[in-house]
N, C-alpha and C positions, 0 to 999 in steps of 0.2 A: 454297765453296772447291771444289765440285765442277766444278760451272757452268766457273769460271774453268780450272778443268784440262781440263776437254773442251774448251774452245774453244782451250787452249795446242795440244792432241792435233792437231784439227783443221788449224791451221795448219802445226806438223809437217809432217800427213798431205801437204798440199797443196804444200810446197816442197819434201818426199823426192819425191813423184809427180814435180815439175815436173821435176826433175832425174833421175829415172829415166826418161823418156820422153824426155828431149835428150840424153842423153849415149847412146845407141846412134844418133842421127841425125849429131851430130858422130864417130862411128865410122868412122860410113858413108861422110862428106865426107873422113874422113884415108886410108881406103882410095886415095884417089882420087889424094891429094898424093902426090908422089916422094919417097922416103928423102933426107932429108939438107935440102929443098927448106925458103923462109922458110913455105911454106903448112903445112908439118907442124910445125914449131918450133911454129907459132902455135898451130895443133889443140892438142899438145902442154900448151901453155900453159893455153886454155881448159877442157881435159878436166879437167886436175889441180886449179883454180880450184874450178870446178863441183864436184868431190868432194869436196874441202878445205872450201871453205867452204860450200857448200850442203846436198850430199847426205848425208856423213855426217853432222854434225852435227842434219841434219834428222832423220835417221832415230833418232839417240842419244833427242833429245826425243821422237821421236814412241812408241819402245819405254816410256819413262820414265815418260811419262804414262800412256801406254795400260794398264800395268800398274798403276798407282797406279789408274784407273778401275774397271777388272777386279775388284781388290781390295777397293776402293769401294763398289762398286757391287752385290759379291757376284756379278759375272755369271761369274766360274770356271768355275761347273759347269755353266753354261749351253748347249746343245748347240751353239747359234748359233757362240758366244763361242769357242769348243774347235774349229770349224770356220775362224772367223777367225782365232784364233791359228794352227793350221797356214799358213794362206795367208801369215799376216805374216811365219812361219819362211819359206816359199817367198820371198816377195820379199827377205827380207834374205838369201837364196842367193842369188836372182840380183844384189842389190848386191855379192855376193862374186866373181860374175863378173865385173861391171862393173868392181872393183876392179881386177884380174888384169888384164884387159884395158885397162884403162890403163898399166899398168905395161908389160906388151908392149908397145905404142905407144910407151911412154918411152922404151924400149930400141931401138926399131927392130925387132922382132920378133911383131907381127904375122903370123899365117898363115891367119887367116879370112878371107873375103870379103865383099863388101859384102852379099851375098844374107844371110851364117847374119848380121850384124846387122839386116838389114831385118826378118828373122823373130822374132828376139828383141828386139826393140824392142814386138815386141807382147804378149810374157809378161806387163809389169807391166800392161799396160792389163787385161787379161784378169781377172788377181787383182786389180785395183782394181775392176771391178765386183761380181767377185762377194763382195767383200768388202763392197760397199758394199749389195748384194742382203742379207747377210746381217745387216748391222747394223741397216739400216731394217726389212726384214720381218720379222726375227726368225723365220724357218718351222719351225726345231726349237727 
């Protein structure tokens, strides 16, 4: 069962990361759209669907499967896992920021610039790289 849950965890992480990398790109383009325009309304639908249909469910499955794996594998005491756990919490916080930004765009209340979204787009990538290194190399 462990290997099946691990496969589910990896699939969920891939899905979560795909959404976390794509959503801020949508925000960059949404910034260019005039409020109330057809383009702006289309971005609202795309952002909402991406969040509700892919990113949120993938995050939930990733967390549930990951916690199960940590418990069953006894990883929760390992230093590398504790660092990974902290980074996963950070990624979840970024997810929360993205949820708020989707709501801001949905209500035409975005106050952030394209530059902000281009920069924040890099945060999930950096976290992902660190997590992969921790899981594969297990440096401590």
